[in-house]
C-alpha positions in Angstrom: 58.7 110.4 67.8 60.3 108.8 70.8 60.6 110.6 74.1 64.3 110.5 74.0 64.5 112.0 70.5 62.1 114.7 71.5 64.3 115.6 74.5 67.4 115.8 72.3 65.6 118.0 69.8 64.2 120.4 72.4 67.6 120.6 74.1 69.1 121.9 70.9 66.7 124.9 71.0 65.9 125.4 74.7 68.1 125.9 77.7 65.7 127.5 80.2 65.5 126.3 83.8 61.8 125.5 83.3 62.6 122.9 80.6 65.7 121.7 82.5 63.4 120.5 85.3 61.6 118.2 82.9 64.8 116.3 81.8 65.4 112.9 83.4 67.1 112.7 86.8 69.7 110.1 87.7 70.9 108.4 90.9 73.7 105.9 91.0 73.8 103.9 94.2 77.1 102.1 94.5 77.9 99.8 97.4 81.4 99.0 98.5 82.5 95.3 98.2 79.1 93.6 97.8 78.7 90.5 95.7 75.7 90.3 93.3 74.2 87.2 95.0 74.2 88.8 98.4 71.1 90.9 97.4 67.7 89.4 98.1 66.2 89.7 94.6 69.3 87.9 93.2 68.6 84.9 95.3 70.3 85.6 98.7 68.6 83.7 101.5 70.4 85.7 104.1 70.6 89.4 103.2 67.6 91.7 104.0 67.3 94.1 101.1 63.6 95.0 100.9 64.2 98.4 99.3 66.4 97.1 96.5 64.0 94.2 96.0 61.1 96.7 95.6 63.1 98.7 93.0 63.7 95.5 91.1 60.0 94.6 91.3 59.1 97.9 89.7 62.0 98.1 87.3 64.5 95.9 85.4 66.9 93.5 87.1 70.0 92.7 85.0 71.3 89.2 85.6 74.4 89.5 83.4 76.0 92.7 84.4 79.8 92.8 84.8 82.4 95.2 86.2 85.6 96.0 84.4 87.6 95.6 87.6 86.9 93.9 90.9 89.0 96.5 92.7 87.6 99.6 94.4 89.2 102.7 92.7 89.9 101.1 89.3 86.3 100.0 89.1 84.9 103.5 90.1 87.3 105.3 87.7 86.2 103.0 84.9 82.5 103.7 85.5 82.9 107.5 85.7 85.0 107.7 82.5 83.2 105.0 80.6 86.6 103.4 79.8 88.5 100.1 80.6 90.9 100.4 83.5 94.1 100.1 81.4 92.7 102.9 79.2 92.6 105.1 82.3 96.4 105.2 82.7 97.8 104.7 86.2 94.2 104.5 87.6 94.1 100.9 86.5 95.9 100.2 89.8 94.5 100.8 93.3 94.6 104.4 94.6 96.4 105.8 91.5 95.0 108.8 89.7 93.2 109.3 86.4 95.2 111.3 83.8 94.3 115.0 83.5 92.9 114.7 79.9 90.1 112.3 80.7 86.6 113.6 81.6 84.4 112.3 84.4 81.0 112.2 82.7 79.1 114.1 85.4 81.0 117.1 84.3 79.3 117.0 81.0 75.9 116.8 82.7 76.8 119.8 84.9 77.8 121.8 81.8 74.4 120.9 80.4 72.6 122.3 83.4 72.4 119.4 85.8 73.0 119.7 89.5 75.7 117.1 90.2 76.5 115.7 93.7 78.9 113.1 95.0 78.0 111.9 98.5 79.9 109.2 100.3 83.0 107.4 99.1 84.9 109.1 96.3 88.1 107.1 95.6 88.4 108.6 92.1 91.6 110.8 92.2 92.7 112.7 89.1 95.9 114.5 88.1 95.4 118.2 88.4 91.7 117.6 88.9 89.2 120.4 89.0 86.5 118.8 91.0 84.4 121.9 91.0 84.0 121.4 87.3 82.6 117.9 87.9 80.5 118.3 91.0 78.1 121.1 92.1 78.6 119.7 95.6 80.6 117.0 97.4 79.9 115.5 100.8 82.0 113.0 102.8 81.2 109.7 104.3 80.6 110.4 108.0 77.8 111.8 110.0 77.2 111.3 113.8 76.1 107.6 114.3 76.8 106.6 110.6 80.2 106.1 109.1 78.7 104.0 106.3 78.7 106.9 103.7 74.9 107.2 103.4 74.3 110.0 106.0 74.0 112.9 103.6 71.9 111.3 100.9 68.4 112.3 102.0 69.5 115.8 102.9 70.9 116.3 99.4 67.6 115.2 97.8 65.6 117.5 100.1 67.7 120.6 99.6 68.6 120.3 95.9 67.7 123.3 93.6 64.3 122.4 92.3 64.7 124.2 89.0 67.5 121.8 87.8 67.6 118.2 86.8 70.0 116.2 89.0 72.7 113.5 88.9 73.6 112.0 92.3 76.5 109.6 92.8 75.6 108.1 96.2 78.4 105.8 97.3 78.4 104.0 100.6 81.4 102.6 102.4 79.2 99.6 103.3 80.4 96.8 103.2 84.1 97.6 103.2 86.2 96.1 106.0 86.5 96.9 108.9 82.9 96.5 109.8 81.4 99.5 111.6 77.7 98.8 111.1 77.5 96.5 114.1 78.5 99.2 116.7 76.3 101.8 114.9 73.3 99.6 114.6 69.8 101.2 114.9 67.3 98.4 115.3 64.4 100.8 114.8 65.8 101.5 111.3 67.4 98.3 110.2 65.6 95.6 112.2 67.5 92.9 114.1 71.1 92.1 113.3 71.7 89.1 111.1 72.1 86.0 113.2 75.3 84.1 112.4 73.3 80.8 112.7 71.1 81.8 109.8 73.9 82.7 107.4 74.3 80.9 104.2 78.1 80.2 103.9 79.4 80.4 100.3 81.1 77.2 99.1 84.5 79.1 98.9 84.5 79.4 102.7 84.7 77.0 105.6 81.6 76.8 107.7 83.0 77.8 111.1 81.8 80.1 113.9 84.4 82.8 113.1 83.4 82.8 109.4 79.7 83.0 110.2 80.3 85.9 112.5 82.3 87.6 109.8 79.6 87.1 107.2 76.9 88.3 109.6 78.7 91.6 110.1 79.0 91.9 106.3 75.3 91.3 105.8 74.5 93.9 108.4 76.2 96.5 106.3 74.3 95.5 103.2 71.1 96.0 105.1 72.1 99.4 106.3 73.0 100.4 102.6 69.5 99.1 101.6 67.8 101.1 104.3 69.1 104.4 103.1 68.2 103.6 99.5 64.7 103.3 100.8 64.9 106.7 102.5 66.0 108.3 99.3 63.2 106.6 97.3 60.6 107.8 99.8 61.8 111.4 99.5 61.7 111.2 95.7 58.2 110.0 95.8 57.2 112.7 98.3 58.6 115.3 95.9 56.8 113.7 92.9 60.0 113.1 90.9 60.4 109.4 91.4 58.9 108.5 88.0 61.3 110.7 86.1 64.4 109.5 88.0 66.6 106.7 86.7 67.9 104.8 89.8 70.7 102.4 89.3 71.8 100.1 92.2 75.1 98.2 92.0 78.5 97.6 93.7 82.1 98.3 92.8 83.3 94.7 93.3 82.6 91.4 95.0 82.5 90.8 98.7 85.7 91.3 100.7 86.2 87.6 101.3 88.4 84.9 99.8 87.7 84.1 96.1 85.7 87.2 95.5 87.1 90.8 95.6 89.9 91.2 93.0 89.0 88.0 91.2 88.0 88.1 87.5 85.6 85.2 88.0 81.9 85.9 88.7 82.4 85.8 92.4 84.4 89.1 92.1 83.4 90.6 88.8 79.6 90.1 88.5 77.5 92.8 89.9 73.9 93.3 90.9 72.4 96.0 88.6 68.9 97.1 89.3 67.3 99.9 87.3 64.2 101.7 88.3 62.9 104.3 85.8 59.0 104.3 85.6 59.0 106.9 82.7 61.1 104.5 80.6 60.5 101.0 81.9 57.6 99.6 79.8 56.8 96.5 81.9 58.1 96.6 85.5 59.4 93.6 87.3 61.2 92.0 84.4 64.7 90.5 84.2 67.2 91.1 81.4 69.8 88.5 80.7 71.4 90.6 78.1 75.1 91.2 78.6 76.0 94.5 80.2 79.3 96.2 81.2 79.4 99.0 83.7 81.2 101.2 81.1 77.8 101.2 79.4 76.4 103.5 82.2 78.3 106.6 80.9 76.9 106.6 77.3 73.4 105.5 78.5 73.0 108.3 81.0 74.4 111.0 78.6 72.1 109.8 75.7 69.0 109.9 78.0 70.0 113.4 79.2 70.4 114.6 75.6 74.2 115.2 76.1 76.8 114.3 73.5 78.7 111.2 74.4 82.5 111.9 74.3 84.9 110.0 72.0 86.6 108.6 75.1 83.6 106.5 76.1 84.1 102.8 75.2 80.7 101.5 76.3 77.3 101.1 74.5 74.0 102.6 75.3 71.7 100.0 76.9 68.6 102.1 77.3 66.6 100.0 74.8 66.7 97.2 77.3 64.6 99.3 79.8 61.8 99.3 77.3 62.3 95.7 76.2 64.7 93.7 78.4 64.8 91.0 75.7 65.6 93.4 72.9 68.7 93.0 70.7 71.8 93.9 72.6 74.7 95.8 71.2 77.1 93.9 73.4 78.3 90.4 72.5 81.3 90.4 74.9 82.1 91.8 78.3 85.8 92.4 79.2 87.3 92.7 82.7 90.7 93.0 84.1 92.7 92.8 87.4 95.8 94.8 87.9 97.8 95.6 91.1 95.7 95.8 94.2 98.0 95.2 97.2 99.7 92.4 95.3 101.2 92.1 91.8 98.7 90.9 89.2 97.7 91.0 85.5 94.5 89.1 84.9 92.1 89.4 82.0 88.7 88.0 81.4 86.1 88.0 78.6 82.5 86.7 78.8 80.1 86.1 76.0 76.3 86.1 75.9 76.1 82.3 76.2 77.9 82.1 79.6 81.4 81.2 78.4 84.1 82.8 80.5 87.7 82.9 79.3 90.6 84.0 81.6 94.1 84.9 80.7 96.7 85.3 83.5 100.1 86.8 82.9 101.2 86.1 86.5 100.3 82.4 86.7 103.0 81.6 89.2 101.2 83.6 91.9 98.1 82.6 93.8 95.0 84.8 93.5 94.4 85.1 97.3 92.5 88.4 97.3 93.3 91.8 98.8 95.2 92.2 102.0 92.1 93.1 104.1 90.6 89.8 103.0 93.8 87.9 103.7 93.7 89.3 107.3 90.1 88.3 107.8 88.9 85.5 110.0 87.4 83.8 107.0 90.7 83.6 105.1 92.7 82.6 108.2 90.1 79.8 108.8 91.0 78.5 105.3 94.7 78.8 105.9 94.5 76.9 109.1 92.9 73.9 107.3 94.9 74.3 104.1 95.4 70.6 103.6 91.8 69.7 104.1 89.8 71.9 101.8 87.3 71.3 99.1 88.3 72.4 95.5 86.4 75.7 95.7 88.0 76.5 99.1 91.5 75.4 98.0 91.3 77.6 94.8 92.4 80.7 96.7 95.8 79.1 97.4 96.4 77.5 94.0 99.9 78.2 92.7 100.9 78.0 90.0 97.7 78.7 88.2 96.9 78.0 84.6 97.8 80.8 82.3 94.5 80.2 80.4 91.1 79.1 81.8 87.7 78.5 80.2 84.5 77.9 82.1 80.9 77.1 81.1 79.3 79.2 83.8 75.9 77.8 83.3 77.1 74.3 84.0 79.8 75.3 86.4 78.6 78.4 88.3 81.5 78.2 90.8 84.0 78.2 87.9 86.2 75.4 89.2 86.5 73.1 86.1 89.0 74.5 83.6 87.9 73.4 80.1 91.0 74.4 78.2 92.1 71.2 76.6 88.6 69.7 76.5 87.9 68.9 72.8 84.2 69.7 73.1 85.0 73.3 74.0 87.9 73.8 71.6 85.8 76.1 69.4 84.9 78.2 72.4 88.6 78.5 73.4 89.4 79.6 69.9 86.6 82.2 69.8 87.4 83.7 73.2 91.1 83.7 72.6 90.6 85.6 69.4 88.3 88.1 71.1 90.8 88.7 73.9 93.7 89.1 71.4 91.7 91.6 69.4 90.6 93.5 72.5 94.1 93.7 74.0 95.6 94.8 70.7 93.0 97.5 69.8 92.8 99.0 73.3 96.6 99.0 73.8 96.8 96.6 76.7 100.2 95.5 77.8 101.9 93.4 80.5 104.4 95.7 82.3 107.9 94.5 82.8 108.6 97.0 85.6 105.4 96.1 87.5 104.1 97.1 90.9 105.2 94.4 93.4 103.5 93.0 96.5 103.0 95.6 99.2 101.7 93.0 101.7 102.6 89.5 103.0 100.5 87.0 101.1 99.9 84.8 104.2 99.3 87.3 106.9 98.2 90.5 105.0 100.8 92.5 107.0 102.3 95.4 105.2 105.9 95.0 104.1 108.4 97.4 105.7 110.2 100.0 103.7 109.3 102.0 100.6 107.9 100.0 97.7 107.5 102.3 94.7 104.8 101.7 92.1 105.8 100.2 88.8 104.5 100.8 85.3 100.8 100.2 84.7 99.2 98.0 82.1 98.9 99.9 78.8 101.6 102.5 79.6 103.9 101.1 76.9 101.2 101.8 74.3 100.0 105.1 75.7 96.6 103.4 76.2 95.0 106.3 78.0 95.0 108.1 74.7 93.3 105.2 72.9 89.5 105.3 72.5 89.1 102.1 70.5 86.8 99.7 72.4 87.8 96.4 70.8 85.0 94.0 70.1 81.7 94.6 71.8 
C-alpha cells in the first residue's frame, strides 16, 4: 500500500492532533517578478541562489513549468484556486477580486486541521472574503530593515503550533520594482552586491550602463529572496520536520523588464519550479521535463494531504513525478493567458510537450510593451531611445501591429522570434494547436470582451492617464465562466 493511500485511509478514521502532526507539511515560496532563467540551477551565470540550488540538488527541478498568467494578482489567484484566470471572474485582470463562491484551497487544508499562514505579499482579493476561514494567521511584508516580504518567515516556522501540520504561503515582494534591496543590503547575510560589469544582459535588452545597473539591482533582490529560503530550510532541519515538508519554489511571472512580465512567451510565462520533499522524492537531484501548469499545485497538495479536491480545480495531480520525474504525465497541454494589466490586452497561449508554442492575440493592433513599471524603467527607455537601431529580439517589444496568430518551435527558437504560421513544414502543428485552443476556449467559457478595460497608462512613458478610467468587462464574463469547472484539454 502506498504512503499516500495509507494517509488517506487513516484520515477517514482518525482526526487526533497526534496523527495530524504526521501528515505532510507544505511551504510554497513565491517570488515576485522573477524569470525562470534568473535562478542559478536553471542556468543563470549571474544570480547567486545557493539555497534554491541546494533544494534542486536534493529534490526535483521542473524544466517545463508554466504559469497561467504573467501578471501578479491574476497569477496568484489562479494558483490558489486551481483555475484558469478567466474562470476566476474579474480576478483575471490586475487587482480585481475573486468572486465569493470560489474557494482558496488553503481553506480546505485549515478545515482538515492544518495550520495555514500567509506571510508577505497577498494580492489575492476576494468579494466578501472571510480570510479567517482561509488563514490561521496572516503577516505583512515589512519588518525593520527588510521590506522584501521575507521578514516574518522564520518566526512563523519557529512559533507554529507543533501539534498541527502546516501550509505556509511565503510570498516575497522581491523582485518587484521599485528596488529596495540595495538600500537594505546586509552583506553579512547576502554577500556582496551584484556587480553591473558581471551581469549577463538578456538578448531582449540593450547592453548599456543603465540597463546593467537595473539588472544588478534586480539580481540583488533575487539573492535576498534566496537567503531567506535558506533560513527557513535551516529552521525546518533544526526542528526535524524538513523531510516531511514539501517545499515548492517558484515566481508569479517573468522579470519586470521589456519582453518578459505580461508576455505569454516563455520569457514571461515560464517559471522556475523546484520541489524538495525527501519523504516522496525517490532519487534526489533529478530533472523533470514533463509539462506542468501551476494550477496543478492545488490538486497535488490536497491529494498529498488526504483532502478532497474540489470540483472547481482544473489542474491535475503531478505527485507521481516526484517519485519518477520521467513518469507518464497527465498533462499534454499547458494553457496561459494575458488580460488587462495596465494596458488593454487579450492574449492566449498553449504549449505542448514537444516544445511547440501557439499564440492567439485578439488585440493585434497593439504592441506588447509590458506593464507600466517596466515601460518606465531605464531598460525600456534605453530601447526606446534606440528604437530605429535594434535587433529583432529587442524590437519585438515595439512591434505593432502584431500577428493575430504565432507558432514557435521553442527548442529551435528559444527566443521565440520566428513566427512559423504559414510554414508548410509546421502546418500540422498549427492545426493541432489551433484545435486545442479552440476547444479550450469553448469548454472553459473564454470570451473576448467588447466593453474591455482600456489603457490606464501612456504606452511610451508609463505615466498614468488623468481622470477616471473605469474597468470594462473581463474575459469569460459573457459566458459566466467563473461558474464553469471544465478544464478543456489537458
